[in-house]
N, CA, C and O atoms as a CHARMM CRD file, in Angstrom:
* protein
*
  188
    1    1 MET  N    -67.22000 -84.29100  14.22900 PROA 1      0.00000
    2    1 MET  CA   -66.48000 -84.39100  12.80700 PROA 1      0.00000
    3    1 MET  C    -67.67800 -83.81800  11.73600 PROA 1      0.00000
    4    1 MET  O    -67.69000 -82.71400  11.19200 PROA 1      0.00000
    5    2 LYS  N    -68.26900 -84.46200  11.65800 PROA 2      0.00000
    6    2 LYS  CA   -69.55400 -83.93200  10.77700 PROA 2      0.00000
    7    2 LYS  C    -69.89500 -82.62100  11.48200 PROA 2      0.00000
    8    2 LYS  O    -69.78700 -81.58600  10.82400 PROA 2      0.00000
    9    3 PHE  N    -70.24800 -82.56600  12.60100 PROA 3      0.00000
   10    3 PHE  CA   -71.04900 -80.34800  12.90100 PROA 3      0.00000
   11    3 PHE  C    -70.20700 -79.94500  12.11000 PROA 3      0.00000
   12    3 PHE  O    -70.73300 -79.33200  11.18100 PROA 3      0.00000
   13    4 LEU  N    -67.94200 -80.07900  11.98200 PROA 4      0.00000
   14    4 LEU  CA   -67.76800 -79.07900  11.46700 PROA 4      0.00000
   15    4 LEU  C    -67.86300 -79.09000  10.42700 PROA 4      0.00000
   16    4 LEU  O    -68.71600 -78.29700  10.03000 PROA 4      0.00000
   17    5 LYS  N    -67.25900 -79.77300   9.50000 PROA 5      0.00000
   18    5 LYS  CA   -68.21500 -80.12300   8.00400 PROA 5      0.00000
   19    5 LYS  C    -69.34600 -79.39400   7.57900 PROA 5      0.00000
   20    5 LYS  O    -69.43400 -78.72100   6.55300 PROA 5      0.00000
   21    6 THR  N    -70.23500 -79.58500   8.47400 PROA 6      0.00000
   22    6 THR  CA   -71.50200 -78.46000   8.08000 PROA 6      0.00000
   23    6 THR  C    -71.40700 -76.87500   8.70100 PROA 6      0.00000
   24    6 THR  O    -72.25500 -76.01200   8.47300 PROA 6      0.00000
   25    7 THR  N    -70.77000 -76.77400   9.13800 PROA 7      0.00000
   26    7 THR  CA   -71.03100 -75.73400   9.88600 PROA 7      0.00000
   27    7 THR  C    -69.22300 -74.68100   9.24500 PROA 7      0.00000
   28    7 THR  O    -69.22300 -73.62500   9.87800 PROA 7      0.00000
   29    8 LEU  N    -67.83500 -74.75100   8.22600 PROA 8      0.00000
   30    8 LEU  CA   -67.46100 -74.87700   8.20400 PROA 8      0.00000
   31    8 LEU  C    -67.74100 -74.59500   6.58100 PROA 8      0.00000
   32    8 LEU  O    -67.03700 -73.76800   6.00100 PROA 8      0.00000
   33    9 LEU  N    -69.04400 -75.48000   5.70300 PROA 9      0.00000
   34    9 LEU  CA   -69.77700 -75.35300   4.34100 PROA 9      0.00000
   35    9 LEU  C    -70.72400 -74.17600   4.52300 PROA 9      0.00000
   36    9 LEU  O    -70.84100 -73.43300   3.54900 PROA 9      0.00000
   37   10 ASN  N    -71.45200 -73.88000   5.67400 PROA 10     0.00000
   38   10 ASN  CA   -72.37200 -73.10100   6.08200 PROA 10     0.00000
   39   10 ASN  C    -71.58200 -71.81300   6.02000 PROA 10     0.00000
   40   10 ASN  O    -71.59300 -71.06000   5.04600 PROA 10     0.00000
   41   11 LYS  N    -71.00100 -71.64600   6.95900 PROA 11     0.00000
   42   11 LYS  CA   -69.70800 -70.24700   7.05000 PROA 11     0.00000
   43   11 LYS  C    -69.10900 -69.63700   5.42500 PROA 11     0.00000
   44   11 LYS  O    -69.46900 -68.51100   5.08000 PROA 11     0.00000
   45   12 SER  N    -68.14200 -70.51300   4.44800 PROA 12     0.00000
   46   12 SER  CA   -68.57300 -70.67200   3.27000 PROA 12     0.00000
   47   12 SER  C    -69.57800 -70.13500   2.03600 PROA 12     0.00000
   48   12 SER  O    -69.36400 -69.13000   1.35900 PROA 12     0.00000
   49   13 ILE  N    -70.34100 -70.73700   1.94800 PROA 13     0.00000
   50   13 ILE  CA   -71.24900 -70.33100   0.85800 PROA 13     0.00000
   51   13 ILE  C    -72.11800 -69.43000   1.77300 PROA 13     0.00000
   52   13 ILE  O    -73.29100 -69.79900   1.82700 PROA 13     0.00000
   53   14 LYS  N    -71.88800 -68.61500   2.31500 PROA 14     0.00000
   54   14 LYS  CA   -72.04200 -67.25300   2.83700 PROA 14     0.00000
   55   14 LYS  C    -71.43400 -66.07400   2.88400 PROA 14     0.00000
   56   14 LYS  O    -71.89100 -64.93100   2.88400 PROA 14     0.00000
   57   15 ILE  N    -70.17400 -66.55000   2.92900 PROA 15     0.00000
   58   15 ILE  CA   -69.15600 -65.81500   2.24000 PROA 15     0.00000
   59   15 ILE  C    -69.27300 -66.14400   0.72500 PROA 15     0.00000
   60   15 ILE  O    -70.50000 -66.05800   0.67400 PROA 15     0.00000
   61   16 VAL  N    -69.14500 -66.25500   0.27400 PROA 16     0.00000
   62   16 VAL  CA   -68.96800 -66.71200  -0.90500 PROA 16     0.00000
   63   16 VAL  C    -70.57400 -65.67700  -2.45400 PROA 16     0.00000
   64   16 VAL  O    -70.70000 -65.41300  -3.65000 PROA 16     0.00000
   65   17 GLY  N    -71.45400 -65.52800  -0.84600 PROA 17     0.00000
   66   17 GLY  CA   -72.37200 -65.10800  -1.68300 PROA 17     0.00000
   67   17 GLY  C    -72.50200 -63.77800  -0.86000 PROA 17     0.00000
   68   17 GLY  O    -73.29200 -62.91000  -1.23200 PROA 17     0.00000
   69   18 PHE  N    -71.96400 -63.66800  -0.08500 PROA 18     0.00000
   70   18 PHE  CA   -71.73900 -61.86300   0.69100 PROA 18     0.00000
   71   18 PHE  C    -70.94200 -61.59400  -0.42300 PROA 18     0.00000
   72   18 PHE  O    -71.53000 -60.93900  -1.28500 PROA 18     0.00000
   73   19 LEU  N    -69.82300 -61.88600  -0.66700 PROA 19     0.00000
   74   19 LEU  CA   -69.01300 -61.13300  -2.11900 PROA 19     0.00000
   75   19 LEU  C    -69.54400 -60.95400  -3.31100 PROA 19     0.00000
   76   19 LEU  O    -69.51500 -59.98200  -4.06700 PROA 19     0.00000
   77   20 ALA  N    -70.06600 -62.06400  -3.40600 PROA 20     0.00000
   78   20 ALA  CA   -70.67900 -62.45300  -5.03200 PROA 20     0.00000
   79   20 ALA  C    -71.81800 -60.51900  -5.20700 PROA 20     0.00000
   80   20 ALA  O    -71.98400 -59.79400  -6.18700 PROA 20     0.00000
   81   21 LEU  N    -72.22400 -60.41200  -4.01100 PROA 21     0.00000
   82   21 LEU  CA   -73.70500 -59.31600  -3.75800 PROA 21     0.00000
   83   21 LEU  C    -73.18900 -57.72800  -3.84900 PROA 21     0.00000
   84   21 LEU  O    -73.66600 -56.70400  -4.33600 PROA 21     0.00000
   85   22 PHE  N    -71.30200 -58.23900  -2.73200 PROA 22     0.00000
   86   22 PHE  CA   -71.02200 -56.90800  -2.87500 PROA 22     0.00000
   87   22 PHE  C    -70.20500 -56.16800  -3.78100 PROA 22     0.00000
   88   22 PHE  O    -70.09300 -54.94300  -3.84500 PROA 22     0.00000
   89   23 LEU  N    -69.75300 -56.87700  -4.34200 PROA 23     0.00000
   90   23 LEU  CA   -68.91600 -57.73200  -6.11700 PROA 23     0.00000
   91   23 LEU  C    -69.81900 -57.16000  -6.64600 PROA 23     0.00000
   92   23 LEU  O    -69.79800 -55.94100  -6.82000 PROA 23     0.00000
   93   24 SER  N    -70.75100 -57.88700  -6.99200 PROA 24     0.00000
   94   24 SER  CA   -71.09800 -57.42500  -8.52200 PROA 24     0.00000
   95   24 SER  C    -71.64500 -56.31200  -9.43500 PROA 24     0.00000
   96   24 SER  O    -71.73100 -56.29100 -10.66200 PROA 24     0.00000
   97   25 PRO  N    -72.09600 -55.12200  -8.24500 PROA 25     0.00000
   98   25 PRO  CA   -72.94400 -53.45800  -8.80100 PROA 25     0.00000
   99   25 PRO  C    -71.38100 -53.03900  -9.06200 PROA 25     0.00000
  100   25 PRO  O    -71.49600 -52.00400  -9.71800 PROA 25     0.00000
  101   26 ILE  N    -70.31500 -53.23200  -8.93700 PROA 26     0.00000
  102   26 ILE  CA   -68.85800 -52.86400  -8.50000 PROA 26     0.00000
  103   26 ILE  C    -68.52400 -53.42000 -10.74900 PROA 26     0.00000
  104   26 ILE  O    -68.44800 -52.83200 -11.82800 PROA 26     0.00000
  105   27 PHE  N    -68.46400 -54.56000 -10.31800 PROA 27     0.00000
  106   27 PHE  CA   -68.80000 -55.23900 -11.90700 PROA 27     0.00000
  107   27 PHE  C    -69.30300 -54.93300 -12.40000 PROA 27     0.00000
  108   27 PHE  O    -68.47200 -54.72500 -13.28400 PROA 27     0.00000
  109   28 ILE  N    -70.38500 -54.51100 -12.90000 PROA 28     0.00000
  110   28 ILE  CA   -70.96400 -54.57400 -14.12900 PROA 28     0.00000
  111   28 ILE  C    -70.85200 -53.33600 -13.83300 PROA 28     0.00000
  112   28 ILE  O    -70.75100 -53.69000 -12.65800 PROA 28     0.00000
  113   29 HSD  N    -70.78300 -52.36600 -13.77900 PROA 29     0.00000
  114   29 HSD  CA   -71.40800 -50.66200 -13.09400 PROA 29     0.00000
  115   29 HSD  C    -69.57200 -50.38800 -14.21600 PROA 29     0.00000
  116   29 HSD  O    -69.63800 -49.98500 -15.37700 PROA 29     0.00000
  117   30 THR  N    -68.45800 -50.64400 -13.66600 PROA 30     0.00000
  118   30 THR  CA   -67.10800 -50.60400 -14.75700 PROA 30     0.00000
  119   30 THR  C    -66.92200 -51.51700 -16.15700 PROA 30     0.00000
  120   30 THR  O    -66.30100 -51.14300 -17.15200 PROA 30     0.00000
  121   31 THR  N    -67.59900 -52.78100 -15.99700 PROA 31     0.00000
  122   31 THR  CA   -67.78200 -53.40100 -17.44100 PROA 31     0.00000
  123   31 THR  C    -68.93600 -52.56500 -18.54600 PROA 31     0.00000
  124   31 THR  O    -68.84800 -52.69400 -19.76700 PROA 31     0.00000
  125   32 CYS  N    -70.21600 -51.53800 -17.73600 PROA 32     0.00000
  126   32 CYS  CA   -70.45000 -51.08300 -18.61200 PROA 32     0.00000
  127   32 CYS  C    -70.17300 -49.40200 -19.15600 PROA 32     0.00000
  128   32 CYS  O    -70.22200 -48.90900 -20.28300 PROA 32     0.00000
  129   33 THR  N    -69.83000 -48.73700 -17.64800 PROA 33     0.00000
  130   33 THR  CA   -68.75200 -47.79900 -19.09500 PROA 33     0.00000
  131   33 THR  C    -67.69100 -47.95300 -19.83100 PROA 33     0.00000
  132   33 THR  O    -67.13700 -47.38700 -20.77300 PROA 33     0.00000
  133   34 LEU  N    -67.54500 -48.88900 -19.14500 PROA 34     0.00000
  134   34 LEU  CA   -65.44400 -48.85100 -20.23400 PROA 34     0.00000
  135   34 LEU  C    -66.29000 -49.25200 -21.66700 PROA 34     0.00000
  136   34 LEU  O    -66.02300 -48.53400 -22.63100 PROA 34     0.00000
  137   35 ALA  N    -67.04700 -50.07900 -21.82800 PROA 35     0.00000
  138   35 ALA  CA   -67.72800 -51.62100 -22.70100 PROA 35     0.00000
  139   35 ALA  C    -68.34800 -50.16200 -23.85000 PROA 35     0.00000
  140   35 ALA  O    -67.79000 -49.84200 -24.89900 PROA 35     0.00000
  141   36 GLY  N    -69.53600 -49.52800 -23.29700 PROA 36     0.00000
  142   36 GLY  CA   -70.30600 -47.91100 -23.69400 PROA 36     0.00000
  143   36 GLY  C    -71.24000 -49.04900 -24.87600 PROA 36     0.00000
  144   36 GLY  O    -71.37700 -49.33600 -26.06500 PROA 36     0.00000
  145   37 HSD  N    -71.85500 -49.48500 -23.00800 PROA 37     0.00000
  146   37 HSD  CA   -73.09000 -51.11800 -23.84900 PROA 37     0.00000
  147   37 HSD  C    -74.55600 -49.82100 -23.57900 PROA 37     0.00000
  148   37 HSD  O    -75.28500 -49.45700 -22.65700 PROA 37     0.00000
  149   38 GLN  N    -74.45000 -49.67200 -24.27300 PROA 38     0.00000
  150   38 GLN  CA   -76.14100 -49.47400 -24.84100 PROA 38     0.00000
  151   38 GLN  C    -77.07200 -50.97300 -25.22900 PROA 38     0.00000
  152   38 GLN  O    -76.59400 -51.81200 -25.99200 PROA 38     0.00000
  153   39 PRO  N    -78.38300 -51.14000 -24.61200 PROA 39     0.00000
  154   39 PRO  CA   -79.37200 -52.98000 -25.71000 PROA 39     0.00000
  155   39 PRO  C    -79.77500 -52.07700 -26.38800 PROA 39     0.00000
  156   39 PRO  O    -80.12100 -50.99200 -25.92100 PROA 39     0.00000
  157   40 LYS  N    -79.80900 -52.57200 -28.39200 PROA 40     0.00000
  158   40 LYS  CA   -79.62000 -52.27500 -28.89800 PROA 40     0.00000
  159   40 LYS  C    -81.42800 -52.60900 -28.90600 PROA 40     0.00000
  160   40 LYS  O    -81.95800 -53.58900 -28.38200 PROA 40     0.00000
  161   41 CYS  N    -82.10700 -51.54000 -29.62400 PROA 41     0.00000
  162   41 CYS  CA   -83.94900 -52.29000 -30.09200 PROA 41     0.00000
  163   41 CYS  C    -83.87700 -52.02100 -30.68000 PROA 41     0.00000
  164   41 CYS  O    -83.19100 -51.00000 -30.72100 PROA 41     0.00000
  165   42 PRO  N    -84.34200 -52.43000 -31.68400 PROA 42     0.00000
  166   42 PRO  CA   -85.89800 -53.49500 -32.64100 PROA 42     0.00000
  167   42 PRO  C    -85.87500 -52.57900 -33.07800 PROA 42     0.00000
  168   42 PRO  O    -85.36000 -51.67000 -32.42700 PROA 42     0.00000
  169   43 ASN  N    -86.48400 -52.25600 -34.59200 PROA 43     0.00000
  170   43 ASN  CA   -87.19900 -50.99600 -35.44900 PROA 43     0.00000
  171   43 ASN  C    -88.62900 -51.66800 -35.12300 PROA 43     0.00000
  172   43 ASN  O    -88.76500 -51.01300 -34.09000 PROA 43     0.00000
  173   44 GLU  N    -89.55400 -52.27900 -35.15700 PROA 44     0.00000
  174   44 GLU  CA   -90.50900 -52.66600 -35.32500 PROA 44     0.00000
  175   44 GLU  C    -90.90400 -51.75000 -33.48200 PROA 44     0.00000
  176   44 GLU  O    -91.62000 -50.76900 -33.28100 PROA 44     0.00000
  177   45 LEU  N    -90.18900 -52.49300 -32.58000 PROA 45     0.00000
  178   45 LEU  CA   -90.50700 -51.73800 -31.46800 PROA 45     0.00000
  179   45 LEU  C    -90.84100 -50.38900 -31.20800 PROA 45     0.00000
  180   45 LEU  O    -91.70300 -49.94300 -30.45100 PROA 45     0.00000
  181   46 LEU  N    -89.64300 -49.51300 -32.30400 PROA 46     0.00000
  182   46 LEU  CA   -89.28400 -48.36900 -31.74100 PROA 46     0.00000
  183   46 LEU  C    -90.87900 -47.34200 -33.31500 PROA 46     0.00000
  184   46 LEU  O    -90.90200 -46.18900 -33.74500 PROA 46     0.00000
  185   47 LYS  N    -91.55800 -48.20400 -33.51800 PROA 47     0.00000
  186   47 LYS  CA   -93.00000 -47.52800 -34.49400 PROA 47     0.00000
  187   47 LYS  C    -94.07200 -46.75100 -33.47400 PROA 47     0.00000
  188   47 LYS  O    -95.09300 -46.23500 -33.92800 PROA 47     0.00000
């Protein structure tokens, strides 16, 4: 029973990690383009 539990836990962690890595660029790209995000630069750095 313990072996089954650890195997299931390891597989679920791998699936969640894969989905996070696969979907993160899609999510980040759409939010940046829809919001028109441009980082602000302080005036001290522009001098």
